[in-house]
C-alpha positions as a Python dict, from the first residue, in 0.01 Angstrom:
ca = {
    (1, 'X'): (0, 0, 0),
    (2, 'X'): (368, -87, 28),
    (3, 'X'): (466, 282, 29),
    (4, 'X'): (215, 362, 303),
    (5, 'X'): (350, 84, 526),
    (6, 'X'): (708, 192, 459),
    (7, 'X'): (623, 554, 545),
    (8, 'X'): (440, 448, 864),
    (9, 'X'): (739, 241, 978),
    (10, 'X'): (978, 527, 898),
    (11, 'X'): (765, 777, 1094),
    (12, 'X'): (737, 543, 1392),
    (13, 'X'): (1111, 477, 1387),
    (14, 'X'): (1186, 851, 1372),
    (15, 'X'): (943, 926, 1654),
    (16, 'X'): (1092, 652, 1870),
    (17, 'X'): (1443, 784, 1806),
    (18, 'X'): (1347, 1141, 1895),
    (19, 'X'): (1164, 1025, 2209),
    (20, 'X'): (1458, 812, 2322),
    (21, 'X'): (1708, 1093, 2266),
    (22, 'X'): (1504, 1350, 2461),
    (23, 'X'): (1377, 1137, 2743),
    (24, 'X'): (1490, 1245, 3086),
    (25, 'X'): (1555, 997, 3357),
    (26, 'X'): (1581, 1099, 3719),
    (27, 'X'): (1919, 1015, 3865),
    (28, 'X'): (1918, 953, 4236),
    (29, 'X'): (2187, 1102, 4459),
    (30, 'X'): (2335, 759, 4525),
    (31, 'X'): (2436, 713, 4162),
    (32, 'X'): (2611, 1049, 4133),
    (33, 'X'): (2983, 1036, 4189),
    (34, 'X'): (3117, 1279, 4442),
    (35, 'X'): (3480, 1332, 4524),
    (36, 'X'): (3531, 1353, 4896),
    (37, 'X'): (3864, 1428, 5051),
    (38, 'X'): (3963, 1178, 5316),
    (39, 'X'): (3982, 1341, 5655),
    (40, 'X'): (4337, 1346, 5781),
    (41, 'X'): (4362, 1180, 6118),
    (42, 'X'): (4515, 1417, 6373),
    (43, 'X'): (4771, 1257, 6598),
    (44, 'X'): (4938, 1395, 6906),
    (45, 'X'): (5289, 1313, 7025),
    (46, 'X'): (5529, 1401, 7303),
    (47, 'X'): (5823, 1626, 7214),
    (48, 'X'): (6052, 1426, 7442),
    (49, 'X'): (5916, 1081, 7348),
    (50, 'X'): (5827, 1072, 6974),
    (51, 'X'): (5726, 706, 7002),
    (52, 'X'): (5425, 812, 7215),
    (53, 'X'): (5141, 876, 6966),
    (54, 'X'): (4777, 933, 7066),
    (55, 'X'): (4455, 1021, 6884),
    (56, 'X'): (4355, 1299, 7124),
    (57, 'X'): (4541, 1567, 7319),
    (58, 'X'): (4649, 1499, 7672),
    (59, 'X'): (4959, 1424, 7879),
    (60, 'X'): (5253, 1196, 7796),
    (61, 'X'): (5229, 878, 8003),
    (62, 'X'): (5611, 870, 8043),
    (63, 'X'): (5697, 1226, 8147),
    (64, 'X'): (5366, 1411, 8190),
    (65, 'X'): (5435, 1677, 7925),
    (66, 'X'): (5148, 1810, 7716),
    (67, 'X'): (5113, 1631, 7382),
    (68, 'X'): (5141, 1841, 7064),
    (69, 'X'): (5000, 1784, 6716),
    (70, 'X'): (5221, 1556, 6512),
    (71, 'X'): (5363, 1730, 6205),
    (72, 'X'): (5402, 1559, 5871),
    (73, 'X'): (5767, 1459, 5829),
    (74, 'X'): (5728, 1373, 5461),
    (75, 'X'): (5812, 1727, 5354),
    (76, 'X'): (6088, 1770, 5099),
    (77, 'X'): (6417, 1890, 5246),
    (78, 'X'): (6534, 2236, 5151),
    (79, 'X'): (6818, 2216, 4901),
    (80, 'X'): (7060, 2503, 4873),
    (81, 'X'): (7318, 2565, 4605),
    (82, 'X'): (7665, 2675, 4706),
}
């Protein structure tokens, strides 16, 4: 009787292990991690007045010139060997 109980427990334990290893759980879209690039904010500036910075194109309030897209000034300088 002891062997039968031991075998039954072993079979149940094995079945539970196999079931737990193969069970599929639905993962909702909110739990998935997605990498999203942050959208770079476009800024417009006056070529004559670099302190004038706006979020949309238009005219410079100081001189009336058309604003142009602000370029990134963090670029590495060109180094030349002599």
